[in-house]
N, CA and C atoms as a LAMMPS dump frame, in Angstrom:
ITEM: TIMESTEP
0
ITEM: NUMBER OF ATOMS
588
ITEM: BOX BOUNDS ff ff ff
-5.0000000000000000e+02 5.0000000000000000e+02
-5.0000000000000000e+02 5.0000000000000000e+02
-5.0000000000000000e+02 5.0000000000000000e+02
ITEM: ATOMS id mol type element x y z
1 1 1 N -289.642 -217.861 -140.575
2 1 2 C -288.143 -217.734 -140.223
3 1 3 C -287.664 -219.258 -140.487
4 2 1 N -286.657 -219.339 -141.17
5 2 2 C -285.849 -220.566 -141.638
6 2 3 C -285.394 -221.326 -140.165
7 3 1 N -285.206 -222.709 -140.312
8 3 2 C -285.012 -223.635 -139.056
9 3 3 C -283.341 -223.369 -139.17
10 4 1 N -282.765 -223.568 -137.875
11 4 2 C -281.435 -223.603 -137.692
12 4 3 C -280.755 -224.707 -138.997
13 5 1 N -279.437 -224.502 -139.133
14 5 2 C -278.837 -225.444 -140.113
15 5 3 C -278.824 -227.03 -139.61
16 6 1 N -278.739 -227.17 -138.418
17 6 2 C -278.824 -228.624 -137.87
18 6 3 C -280.14 -229.328 -137.85
19 7 1 N -281.369 -228.345 -137.96
20 7 2 C -282.556 -228.952 -138.233
21 7 3 C -283.098 -229.133 -139.784
22 8 1 N -282.153 -228.581 -140.53
23 8 2 C -282.569 -228.858 -142.084
24 8 3 C -282.335 -229.954 -142.456
25 9 1 N -283.512 -230.614 -143.364
26 9 2 C -283.414 -232.005 -144.068
27 9 3 C -281.977 -231.936 -144.748
28 10 1 N -281.355 -233.209 -144.46
29 10 2 C -280.152 -233.258 -145.078
30 10 3 C -278.771 -232.742 -144.478
31 11 1 N -279.029 -232.116 -143.439
32 11 2 C -278.111 -231.364 -142.536
33 11 3 C -276.971 -232.359 -142.197
34 12 1 N -275.786 -232.082 -142.457
35 12 2 C -274.638 -232.989 -142.037
36 12 3 C -274.426 -234.008 -143.168
37 13 1 N -275.027 -234.229 -144.231
38 13 2 C -274.748 -235.029 -145.325
39 13 3 C -274.04 -234.26 -146.465
40 14 1 N -273.277 -235.002 -147.003
41 14 2 C -272.319 -234.625 -148.193
42 14 3 C -273.172 -233.791 -149.036
43 15 1 N -272.872 -232.681 -149.886
44 15 2 C -273.613 -231.927 -150.708
45 15 3 C -274.087 -232.757 -151.928
46 16 1 N -275.465 -232.524 -152.161
47 16 2 C -275.965 -233.462 -153.092
48 16 3 C -276.744 -234.698 -152.713
49 17 1 N -276.646 -234.951 -151.632
50 17 2 C -277.156 -236.198 -151.014
51 17 3 C -278.41 -235.902 -150.17
52 18 1 N -279.496 -236.393 -150.456
53 18 2 C -280.748 -236.073 -149.74
54 18 3 C -280.824 -237.298 -148.788
55 19 1 N -281.689 -236.947 -147.55
56 19 2 C -281.609 -238.027 -146.531
57 19 3 C -282.431 -239.075 -146.83
58 20 1 N -282.427 -240.224 -146.558
59 20 2 C -282.998 -241.387 -146.689
60 20 3 C -284.608 -241.205 -145.867
61 21 1 N -285.713 -241.388 -146.856
62 21 2 C -286.927 -241.585 -145.997
63 21 3 C -287.424 -243.074 -145.987
64 22 1 N -288 -243.011 -145.004
65 22 2 C -288.67 -244.66 -144.825
66 22 3 C -289.967 -244.266 -145.512
67 23 1 N -290.728 -245.713 -145.807
68 23 2 C -292.059 -245.602 -146.379
69 23 3 C -292.988 -244.845 -145.553
70 24 1 N -292.854 -245.204 -144.082
71 24 2 C -293.864 -244.665 -143.392
72 24 3 C -293.761 -243.003 -143.396
73 25 1 N -292.67 -242.459 -143.589
74 25 2 C -292.225 -240.912 -143.778
75 25 3 C -292.859 -240.493 -144.872
76 26 1 N -292.928 -241.33 -146.018
77 26 2 C -293.419 -240.643 -147.299
78 26 3 C -295.086 -241.043 -147.382
79 27 1 N -295.546 -241.57 -146.263
80 27 2 C -296.93 -241.84 -146.227
81 27 3 C -297.382 -243.218 -146.711
82 28 1 N -296.478 -243.994 -147.089
83 28 2 C -296.672 -245.321 -147.472
84 28 3 C -296.674 -246.373 -146.551
85 29 1 N -297.176 -247.519 -146.53
86 29 2 C -297.368 -248.663 -145.414
87 29 3 C -295.861 -248.984 -144.895
88 30 1 N -295.903 -249.29 -143.675
89 30 2 C -294.852 -249.825 -143.049
90 30 3 C -294.628 -251.125 -143.134
91 31 1 N -293.42 -251.553 -142.958
92 31 2 C -292.947 -253.014 -143.026
93 31 3 C -293.75 -254.066 -142.518
94 32 1 N -294.062 -253.489 -141.228
95 32 2 C -295.002 -254.582 -140.415
96 32 3 C -296.301 -254.683 -140.917
97 33 1 N -296.939 -253.525 -141.305
98 33 2 C -298.328 -253.664 -142.198
99 33 3 C -298.192 -254.438 -143.27
100 34 1 N -297.265 -254.169 -144.196
101 34 2 C -296.902 -255.284 -145.227
102 34 3 C -296.902 -256.675 -144.776
103 35 1 N -296.126 -257.087 -143.914
104 35 2 C -296.042 -258.388 -143.402
105 35 3 C -297.221 -258.94 -143.159
106 36 1 N -297.982 -258.251 -142.319
107 36 2 C -299.3 -258.517 -141.829
108 36 3 C -300.378 -258.859 -142.97
109 37 1 N -300.296 -257.831 -144
110 37 2 C -301.108 -258.156 -145.147
111 37 3 C -300.696 -259.482 -145.895
112 38 1 N -299.577 -259.504 -145.981
113 38 2 C -298.968 -260.718 -146.793
114 38 3 C -299.368 -262.202 -145.967
115 39 1 N -299.376 -261.984 -144.771
116 39 2 C -299.668 -263.244 -143.925
117 39 3 C -301.023 -263.484 -143.971
118 40 1 N -301.961 -262.597 -143.856
119 40 2 C -303.513 -262.663 -144.12
120 40 3 C -303.819 -263.395 -145.48
121 41 1 N -303.209 -262.698 -146.395
122 41 2 C -303.295 -263.337 -147.709
123 41 3 C -303.072 -264.731 -147.932
124 42 1 N -301.791 -265.086 -147.332
125 42 2 C -301.259 -266.305 -147.581
126 42 3 C -302.339 -267.451 -146.773
127 43 1 N -302.821 -266.928 -145.561
128 43 2 C -303.745 -267.663 -144.623
129 43 3 C -305.228 -267.665 -145.388
130 44 1 N -305.561 -266.971 -146.066
131 44 2 C -306.755 -266.872 -146.47
132 44 3 C -307.039 -267.631 -148.175
133 45 1 N -305.707 -267.94 -148.444
134 45 2 C -305.581 -268.736 -149.981
135 45 3 C -306.065 -270.225 -149.715
136 46 1 N -307.164 -270.517 -149.535
137 46 2 C -307.842 -271.877 -149.449
138 46 3 C -307.484 -272.762 -150.61
139 47 1 N -307.468 -272.406 -151.75
140 47 2 C -307.086 -272.983 -153.095
141 47 3 C -305.842 -273.546 -153.288
142 48 1 N -304.836 -272.866 -152.821
143 48 2 C -303.269 -273.071 -152.744
144 48 3 C -303.271 -274.495 -152.197
145 49 1 N -302.6 -275.371 -153.174
146 49 2 C -302.166 -276.507 -152.534
147 49 3 C -300.751 -276.864 -152.592
148 50 1 N -299.823 -276.079 -153.162
149 50 2 C -298.474 -276.096 -153.091
150 50 3 C -298.001 -274.773 -152.889
151 51 1 N -296.749 -274.789 -152.4
152 51 2 C -295.989 -273.467 -152.045
153 51 3 C -294.452 -273.602 -152.131
154 52 1 N -293.515 -272.922 -152.768
155 52 2 C -292.142 -272.893 -152.713
156 52 3 C -291.758 -271.603 -152.258
157 53 1 N -290.961 -271.477 -151.285
158 53 2 C -290.292 -270.125 -151.069
159 53 3 C -289.012 -270.201 -150.889
160 54 1 N -288.112 -269.06 -151.003
161 54 2 C -286.733 -268.934 -150.98
162 54 3 C -286.371 -268.216 -149.776
163 55 1 N -286.139 -268.737 -148.456
164 55 2 C -286.075 -267.817 -147.27
165 55 3 C -284.583 -268.135 -146.91
166 56 1 N -283.843 -268.049 -147.888
167 56 2 C -282.251 -268.046 -147.346
168 56 3 C -281.896 -266.863 -146.186
169 57 1 N -281.228 -267.523 -145.295
170 57 2 C -280.784 -266.657 -144.243
171 57 3 C -281.804 -266.035 -143.091
172 58 1 N -282.94 -266.657 -143.055
173 58 2 C -284.116 -266.126 -142.174
174 58 3 C -283.816 -266.37 -140.994
175 59 1 N -284.31 -265.808 -140.008
176 59 2 C -284.366 -265.658 -138.535
177 59 3 C -285.304 -266.865 -137.991
178 60 1 N -285.136 -267.25 -136.846
179 60 2 C -286.244 -268.179 -136.233
180 60 3 C -287.813 -267.551 -136.259
181 61 1 N -287.663 -266.204 -135.687
182 61 2 C -288.745 -265.586 -135.716
183 61 3 C -289.63 -265.292 -136.958
184 62 1 N -288.929 -264.958 -138.035
185 62 2 C -289.136 -264.868 -139.311
186 62 3 C -289.986 -266.204 -139.659
187 63 1 N -288.999 -267.315 -139.734
188 63 2 C -289.565 -268.683 -139.975
189 63 3 C -290.704 -268.919 -139.264
190 64 1 N -290.939 -268.921 -137.865
191 64 2 C -292.218 -269.138 -137.282
192 64 3 C -293.197 -268.455 -137.63
193 65 1 N -293.183 -267.101 -138.155
194 65 2 C -294.187 -266.222 -138.509
195 65 3 C -294.7 -266.677 -139.927
196 66 1 N -293.712 -266.983 -140.769
197 66 2 C -294 -267.758 -142.034
198 66 3 C -294.816 -268.852 -141.837
199 67 1 N -294.608 -269.762 -140.974
200 67 2 C -295.354 -271.191 -140.768
201 67 3 C -296.68 -270.721 -140.228
202 68 1 N -296.771 -269.881 -139.443
203 68 2 C -298.162 -269.451 -138.997
204 68 3 C -298.99 -268.996 -139.988
205 69 1 N -298.349 -268.655 -141.138
206 69 2 C -299.054 -268.047 -142.267
207 69 3 C -299.538 -268.81 -143.435
208 70 1 N -299.113 -270.254 -143.289
209 70 2 C -299.426 -271.144 -144.397
210 70 3 C -300.657 -271.164 -144.725
211 71 1 N -301.055 -271.382 -146.066
212 71 2 C -302.51 -271.581 -146.665
213 71 3 C -303.071 -272.935 -145.767
214 72 1 N -304.411 -273.042 -145.466
215 72 2 C -304.679 -273.921 -144.79
216 72 3 C -305.081 -275.152 -145.383
217 73 1 N -304.999 -275.434 -146.824
218 73 2 C -305.011 -276.553 -147.411
219 73 3 C -303.786 -277.156 -148.185
220 74 1 N -302.712 -276.527 -147.881
221 74 2 C -301.51 -276.774 -148.361
222 74 3 C -301.16 -278.356 -148.51
223 75 1 N -300.613 -278.998 -149.417
224 75 2 C -300.26 -280.213 -149.538
225 75 3 C -298.869 -280.506 -149.988
226 76 1 N -298.168 -279.423 -150.521
227 76 2 C -296.618 -279.664 -150.959
228 76 3 C -296.089 -278.293 -150.66
229 77 1 N -294.739 -278.567 -149.997
230 77 2 C -294.34 -277.438 -149.339
231 77 3 C -292.74 -277.536 -149.757
232 78 1 N -292.246 -276.538 -150.275
233 78 2 C -290.581 -276.527 -150.691
234 78 3 C -290.116 -275.3 -149.979
235 79 1 N -289.232 -275.459 -149.027
236 79 2 C -288.768 -274.186 -148.685
237 79 3 C -287.013 -274.519 -148.638
238 80 1 N -286.502 -273.434 -149.047
239 80 2 C -284.977 -273.126 -149.145
240 80 3 C -284.646 -272.369 -148.086
241 81 1 N -283.949 -272.993 -147.069
242 81 2 C -283.594 -272.502 -145.826
243 81 3 C -282.365 -272.303 -145.64
244 82 1 N -281.349 -272.241 -146.834
245 82 2 C -279.756 -272.304 -146.612
246 82 3 C -279.624 -271.143 -145.791
247 83 1 N -278.597 -271.212 -144.987
248 83 2 C -277.891 -270.617 -144.098
249 83 3 C -278.942 -269.639 -143.202
250 84 1 N -279.989 -270.257 -142.879
251 84 2 C -281.141 -269.798 -141.856
252 84 3 C -280.238 -269.8 -140.459
253 85 1 N -280.661 -268.683 -139.731
254 85 2 C -280.161 -268.65 -138.412
255 85 3 C -281.002 -269.407 -137.331
256 86 1 N -281.062 -270.865 -137.484
257 86 2 C -281.938 -271.696 -136.67
258 86 3 C -281.017 -272.543 -135.766
259 87 1 N -281.509 -272.615 -134.561
260 87 2 C -281.12 -273.69 -133.711
261 87 3 C -281.887 -274.929 -133.532
262 88 1 N -281.542 -275.963 -132.852
263 88 2 C -282.29 -277.158 -132.728
264 88 3 C -283.713 -276.759 -132.08
265 89 1 N -283.701 -276.088 -131.27
266 89 2 C -285.067 -275.66 -130.568
267 89 3 C -285.943 -274.817 -131.647
268 90 1 N -285.452 -274.065 -132.518
269 90 2 C -286.095 -273.408 -133.779
270 90 3 C -286.527 -274.594 -134.419
271 91 1 N -285.744 -275.365 -135.063
272 91 2 C -286.224 -276.554 -135.9
273 91 3 C -287.467 -277.161 -135.28
274 92 1 N -287.465 -277.693 -133.897
275 92 2 C -288.43 -278.273 -133.253
276 92 3 C -289.758 -277.586 -133.269
277 93 1 N -289.529 -276.319 -133.232
278 93 2 C -290.969 -275.392 -133.292
279 93 3 C -291.444 -275.323 -134.536
280 94 1 N -290.37 -275.22 -135.752
281 94 2 C -290.803 -275.34 -137.11
282 94 3 C -291.7 -276.679 -137.483
283 95 1 N -291.086 -277.685 -136.843
284 95 2 C -291.587 -279.04 -137.015
285 95 3 C -292.77 -279.168 -136.566
286 96 1 N -293.144 -278.467 -135.458
287 96 2 C -294.427 -278.716 -134.85
288 96 3 C -295.611 -277.74 -135.742
289 97 1 N -295.118 -276.935 -136.4
290 97 2 C -296.072 -276.232 -137.359
291 97 3 C -296.241 -276.815 -138.62
292 98 1 N -295.439 -277.882 -138.993
293 98 2 C -295.648 -278.449 -140.321
294 98 3 C -297.186 -278.853 -140.442
295 99 1 N -297.927 -278.79 -141.396
296 99 2 C -299.121 -279.229 -141.683
297 99 3 C -299.161 -280.773 -141.509
298 100 1 N -300.172 -281.332 -140.955
299 100 2 C -300.123 -282.796 -140.896
300 100 3 C -300.424 -283.514 -142.207
301 101 1 N -301.231 -282.948 -142.965
302 101 2 C -301.824 -283.333 -144.487
303 101 3 C -300.75 -283.263 -145.59
304 102 1 N -299.528 -283.142 -145.21
305 102 2 C -298.633 -282.664 -146.426
306 102 3 C -298.428 -284.116 -147.192
307 103 1 N -298.286 -284.027 -148.334
308 103 2 C -297.993 -285.072 -149.36
309 103 3 C -296.6 -284.993 -149.676
310 104 1 N -296.016 -283.888 -149.965
311 104 2 C -294.484 -283.5 -150.032
312 104 3 C -293.9 -282.39 -149.401
313 105 1 N -292.692 -282.77 -148.851
314 105 2 C -291.985 -281.626 -148.01
315 105 3 C -290.698 -281.782 -148.979
316 106 1 N -289.994 -280.54 -149.232
317 106 2 C -288.614 -280.49 -149.427
318 106 3 C -288.142 -279.196 -148.991
319 107 1 N -287.077 -279.521 -148.031
320 107 2 C -286.227 -278.606 -147.406
321 107 3 C -284.81 -278.613 -147.7
322 108 1 N -284.278 -277.412 -147.824
323 108 2 C -282.834 -277.244 -148.128
324 108 3 C -282.362 -276.601 -146.845
325 109 1 N -281.768 -276.986 -146.087
326 109 2 C -281.225 -276.654 -144.679
327 109 3 C -279.656 -276.611 -144.741
328 110 1 N -279.153 -276.478 -146.042
329 110 2 C -277.719 -276.196 -146.037
330 110 3 C -277.168 -275.084 -145.404
331 111 1 N -276.006 -275.393 -144.788
332 111 2 C -275.371 -274.177 -144.069
333 111 3 C -276.163 -273.732 -143.001
334 112 1 N -276.996 -274.418 -142.429
335 112 2 C -277.6 -274.149 -141.114
336 112 3 C -276.69 -274.778 -140.1
337 113 1 N -275.643 -273.842 -139.699
338 113 2 C -274.537 -274.415 -139.107
339 113 3 C -274.881 -274.874 -137.543
340 114 1 N -275.924 -274.616 -137.022
341 114 2 C -276.225 -274.949 -135.654
342 114 3 C -277.384 -275.872 -135.424
343 115 1 N -277.673 -276.532 -136.584
344 115 2 C -278.743 -277.575 -136.574
345 115 3 C -277.92 -278.986 -136.574
346 116 1 N -278.615 -279.698 -135.558
347 116 2 C -277.943 -281.095 -135.408
348 116 3 C -279.117 -282.304 -135.319
349 117 1 N -278.47 -283.477 -135.054
350 117 2 C -279.644 -284.501 -135.178
351 117 3 C -280.766 -284.264 -134.414
352 118 1 N -280.649 -283.872 -133.078
353 118 2 C -281.64 -283.402 -132.162
354 118 3 C -282.936 -282.608 -132.909
355 119 1 N -282.543 -281.641 -133.885
356 119 2 C -283.566 -280.647 -134.479
357 119 3 C -284.101 -281.324 -135.664
358 120 1 N -283.297 -282.304 -136.369
359 120 2 C -283.819 -282.999 -137.599
360 120 3 C -284.506 -284.182 -137.109
361 121 1 N -284.351 -284.655 -135.855
362 121 2 C -285.145 -285.563 -135.409
363 121 3 C -286.688 -285.24 -134.967
364 122 1 N -286.796 -284.16 -134.711
365 122 2 C -288.253 -283.383 -134.645
366 122 3 C -288.976 -283.505 -135.838
367 123 1 N -288.285 -283.135 -136.97
368 123 2 C -288.958 -283.157 -138.175
369 123 3 C -289.435 -284.809 -138.56
370 124 1 N -288.627 -285.609 -138.234
371 124 2 C -288.689 -286.8 -138.51
372 124 3 C -289.913 -287.48 -137.845
373 125 1 N -290.089 -286.993 -136.614
374 125 2 C -291.276 -287.447 -135.703
375 125 3 C -292.574 -287.003 -136.273
376 126 1 N -292.4 -285.738 -136.772
377 126 2 C -293.669 -285.135 -137.226
378 126 3 C -294.234 -285.604 -138.564
379 127 1 N -293.467 -286.173 -139.436
380 127 2 C -293.874 -286.39 -140.604
381 127 3 C -294.138 -287.941 -140.619
382 128 1 N -295.174 -288.553 -141.49
383 128 2 C -295.469 -289.796 -141.83
384 128 3 C -294.581 -290.005 -143.235
385 129 1 N -293.316 -290.884 -143.095
386 129 2 C -292.709 -291.033 -144.258
387 129 3 C -293.418 -291.948 -145.139
388 130 1 N -294.561 -292.594 -144.931
389 130 2 C -295.258 -293.739 -145.73
390 130 3 C -296.149 -292.662 -146.503
391 131 1 N -296.724 -291.745 -146.078
392 131 2 C -297.847 -290.759 -146.685
393 131 3 C -297.232 -289.417 -147.434
394 132 1 N -296.057 -289.247 -146.835
395 132 2 C -295.322 -288.07 -147.299
396 132 3 C -294.075 -288.299 -148.181
397 133 1 N -293.802 -287.562 -149.159
398 133 2 C -292.682 -287.567 -149.971
399 133 3 C -291.551 -286.536 -149.199
400 134 1 N -290.625 -286.919 -148.286
401 134 2 C -289.764 -285.994 -147.757
402 134 3 C -288.268 -285.951 -148.419
403 135 1 N -287.875 -284.682 -148.384
404 135 2 C -286.563 -284.537 -149.055
405 135 3 C -286.04 -283.672 -148.235
406 136 1 N -284.71 -283.811 -147.404
407 136 2 C -284.275 -282.678 -146.612
408 136 3 C -282.62 -282.89 -146.949
409 137 1 N -282.128 -281.589 -147.33
410 137 2 C -280.787 -281.291 -147.62
411 137 3 C -280.083 -280.845 -146.455
412 138 1 N -278.845 -281.364 -146.016
413 138 2 C -278.383 -280.92 -144.757
414 138 3 C -276.865 -280.731 -145.029
415 139 1 N -276.368 -280.169 -146.01
416 139 2 C -274.806 -279.973 -146.347
417 139 3 C -274.547 -278.841 -145.243
418 140 1 N -273.184 -279.176 -144.822
419 140 2 C -272.688 -278.177 -143.794
420 140 3 C -273.471 -277.861 -142.683
421 141 1 N -273.978 -278.858 -142.11
422 141 2 C -274.666 -278.763 -140.752
423 141 3 C -273.925 -279.608 -139.621
424 142 1 N -274.531 -279.655 -138.607
425 142 2 C -273.964 -280.481 -137.421
426 142 3 C -274.498 -282.019 -137.473
427 143 1 N -275.402 -282.13 -138.369
428 143 2 C -276.083 -283.432 -138.407
429 143 3 C -275.21 -284.585 -138.992
430 144 1 N -275.428 -285.589 -138.138
431 144 2 C -274.523 -286.699 -138.284
432 144 3 C -274.595 -287.328 -139.755
433 145 1 N -273.618 -288.268 -140.238
434 145 2 C -273.521 -288.782 -141.477
435 145 3 C -274.544 -290.044 -141.47
436 146 1 N -274.79 -290.393 -140.106
437 146 2 C -275.812 -291.609 -139.961
438 146 3 C -276.953 -291.075 -140.418
439 147 1 N -277.546 -289.783 -139.711
440 147 2 C -278.592 -289.358 -140.028
441 147 3 C -279.122 -288.9 -141.499
442 148 1 N -278.104 -288.288 -142.025
443 148 2 C -277.995 -287.937 -143.39
444 148 3 C -278.062 -289.153 -144.282
445 149 1 N -277.45 -290.077 -144.027
446 149 2 C -277.692 -291.418 -144.675
447 149 3 C -278.952 -292.186 -144.543
448 150 1 N -279.662 -291.957 -143.427
449 150 2 C -281.035 -292.418 -143.2
450 150 3 C -281.974 -291.808 -144.108
451 151 1 N -281.893 -290.459 -144.242
452 151 2 C -282.74 -289.744 -144.983
453 151 3 C -282.541 -290.068 -146.591
454 152 1 N -281.411 -290.389 -146.906
455 152 2 C -281.001 -290.761 -148.264
456 152 3 C -281.37 -292.134 -148.676
457 153 1 N -281.537 -292.946 -147.632
458 153 2 C -282.095 -294.363 -147.899
459 153 3 C -283.742 -294.042 -147.931
460 154 1 N -284.148 -293.274 -147.09
461 154 2 C -285.885 -293.249 -147.061
462 154 3 C -286.082 -292.714 -148.672
463 155 1 N -285.41 -291.81 -148.89
464 155 2 C -285.542 -291.224 -150.532
465 155 3 C -285.573 -292.327 -151.464
466 156 1 N -284.323 -293.154 -151.328
467 156 2 C -284.326 -294.353 -152.408
468 156 3 C -285.602 -295.35 -152.131
469 157 1 N -285.904 -295.645 -150.907
470 157 2 C -286.948 -296.728 -150.631
471 157 3 C -288.156 -295.915 -151.34
472 158 1 N -288.684 -294.679 -151.139
473 158 2 C -289.797 -293.998 -151.808
474 158 3 C -289.695 -294.2 -153.265
475 159 1 N -288.401 -293.727 -153.831
476 159 2 C -288.349 -294.1 -155.219
477 159 3 C -288.442 -295.33 -155.811
478 160 1 N -288.114 -296.456 -154.939
479 160 2 C -288.402 -297.685 -155.504
480 160 3 C -289.884 -298.157 -155.363
481 161 1 N -290.497 -297.627 -154.394
482 161 2 C -292.143 -297.958 -154.134
483 161 3 C -292.635 -297.228 -155.211
484 162 1 N -292.236 -296.046 -155.785
485 162 2 C -292.816 -295.304 -156.892
486 162 3 C -292.798 -296.008 -157.883
487 163 1 N -291.471 -296.641 -158.492
488 163 2 C -291.243 -297.401 -159.453
489 163 3 C -292.263 -298.571 -159.416
490 164 1 N -292.109 -299.312 -158.527
491 164 2 C -293.131 -300.323 -158.372
492 164 3 C -294.436 -300.272 -158.525
493 165 1 N -294.988 -299.035 -157.948
494 165 2 C -296.346 -298.724 -158.147
495 165 3 C -296.768 -298.377 -159.643
496 166 1 N -295.776 -297.713 -160.21
497 166 2 C -295.992 -297.392 -161.639
498 166 3 C -296.013 -298.667 -162.467
499 167 1 N -295.045 -299.721 -162.154
500 167 2 C -295.153 -300.809 -162.957
501 167 3 C -296.423 -301.551 -162.638
502 168 1 N -296.872 -301.751 -161.357
503 168 2 C -298.046 -302.272 -161.065
504 168 3 C -299.314 -301.38 -161.722
505 169 1 N -299.394 -300.182 -161.764
506 169 2 C -300.342 -299.639 -162.551
507 169 3 C -300.406 -299.882 -164.249
508 170 1 N -299.092 -299.963 -164.585
509 170 2 C -298.941 -300.116 -166.209
510 170 3 C -299.499 -301.652 -166.47
511 171 1 N -299.306 -302.659 -165.634
512 171 2 C -299.718 -303.757 -165.851
513 171 3 C -300.905 -303.969 -165.689
514 172 1 N -301.68 -303.274 -164.745
515 172 2 C -302.976 -303.394 -164.527
516 172 3 C -303.907 -302.54 -165.736
517 173 1 N -303.358 -301.477 -166.357
518 173 2 C -303.897 -300.856 -167.404
519 173 3 C -303.834 -301.868 -168.677
520 174 1 N -302.565 -302.529 -168.761
521 174 2 C -302.402 -303.428 -169.889
522 174 3 C -303.323 -304.576 -169.774
523 175 1 N -303.815 -305.204 -168.667
524 175 2 C -304.673 -306.189 -168.306
525 175 3 C -306.085 -305.85 -168.662
526 176 1 N -306.387 -304.275 -168.531
527 176 2 C -307.677 -303.927 -168.591
528 176 3 C -307.902 -303.73 -170.027
529 177 1 N -306.895 -303.467 -170.812
530 177 2 C -306.961 -303.224 -172.358
531 177 3 C -306.934 -304.414 -172.848
532 178 1 N -306.244 -305.612 -172.667
533 178 2 C -306.434 -306.814 -172.965
534 178 3 C -307.69 -307.392 -172.849
535 179 1 N -308.423 -307.28 -171.651
536 179 2 C -309.8 -307.685 -171.392
537 179 3 C -310.662 -307.204 -172.329
538 180 1 N -310.557 -305.837 -172.608
539 180 2 C -311.638 -304.998 -173.1
540 180 3 C -311.458 -305.565 -174.585
541 181 1 N -310.18 -305.578 -175.219
542 181 2 C -310.162 -306.242 -176.521
543 181 3 C -310.668 -307.618 -176.742
544 182 1 N -310.532 -308.435 -175.603
545 182 2 C -310.922 -309.792 -175.742
546 182 3 C -312.678 -309.833 -175.873
547 183 1 N -313.188 -308.96 -175.13
548 183 2 C -314.641 -308.639 -175.19
549 183 3 C -315.433 -308.067 -176.405
550 184 1 N -314.505 -307.15 -177.136
551 184 2 C -314.896 -306.518 -178.204
552 184 3 C -314.473 -307.372 -179.411
553 185 1 N -313.447 -307.983 -179.544
554 185 2 C -313.278 -308.983 -180.744
555 185 3 C -314.603 -309.749 -181.19
556 186 1 N -314.838 -310.469 -180.227
557 186 2 C -315.916 -311.522 -180.655
558 186 3 C -317.447 -310.596 -181.059
559 187 1 N -317.496 -309.487 -180.547
560 187 2 C -318.529 -308.843 -180.877
561 187 3 C -318.457 -308.34 -182.313
562 188 1 N -317.246 -307.845 -182.477
563 188 2 C -316.965 -307.335 -183.739
564 188 3 C -317.008 -308.41 -184.923
565 189 1 N -316.684 -309.414 -184.501
566 189 2 C -316.653 -310.68 -185.612
567 189 3 C -318.275 -311.024 -185.878
568 190 1 N -319.16 -310.972 -184.878
569 190 2 C -320.393 -311.324 -184.972
570 190 3 C -321.019 -310.063 -185.807
571 191 1 N -320.614 -308.988 -185.588
572 191 2 C -321.18 -307.901 -186.413
573 191 3 C -320.857 -307.963 -187.847
574 192 1 N -319.384 -308.444 -188.22
575 192 2 C -319.208 -308.574 -189.541
576 192 3 C -319.828 -309.541 -190.147
577 193 1 N -319.915 -310.617 -189.419
578 193 2 C -320.726 -311.976 -190.001
579 193 3 C -322.251 -311.566 -190.212
580 194 1 N -322.803 -310.791 -189.329
581 194 2 C -324.222 -310.396 -189.744
582 194 3 C -324.167 -309.438 -190.891
583 195 1 N -323.216 -308.628 -191.225
584 195 2 C -323.26 -307.563 -192.405
585 195 3 C -323.096 -308.532 -193.499
586 196 1 N -322.308 -309.522 -193.447
587 196 2 C -322.05 -310.254 -194.85
588 196 3 C -323.131 -311.219 -195.095
């Protein structure tokens, strides 16, 4: 016996339109099981040292869940959090989950319209600016100009340090090369004299 018209698949839909089926209806994995599998895979990736993710518009729960899934040996983290639905409390929780051994962090928090100095200060307290390269973009947020300027100054200070370190390394290499040649030249002259 055929089911009544109201119970037929696609009943009430325009002619030629099939009802949408979820992956669970089709026997495929659910979104929750895919999320758990991805989280497990990230956490177990002990070889990964750097990670960049585009998380535009993510909600606080999604961001915190992602942070719980970070690979254990991550050293460089780049997150695009543009227009994320985050409050200062969310940013504080996010900052608490930042790994302590990070060497570089790049965060784009542009258009996170509820984020203020209070939330950003949690990131500042968590990270060691001497050991970590930090870049935070905060356009169209409620973060004050003074705080944004402070981050820009820190970036310039870091760039100056890097340039100075590069110059020191270059000078050291040149000194080593000069010393090496000073030691080799007399030896080469002695060998030439011995051959003649």
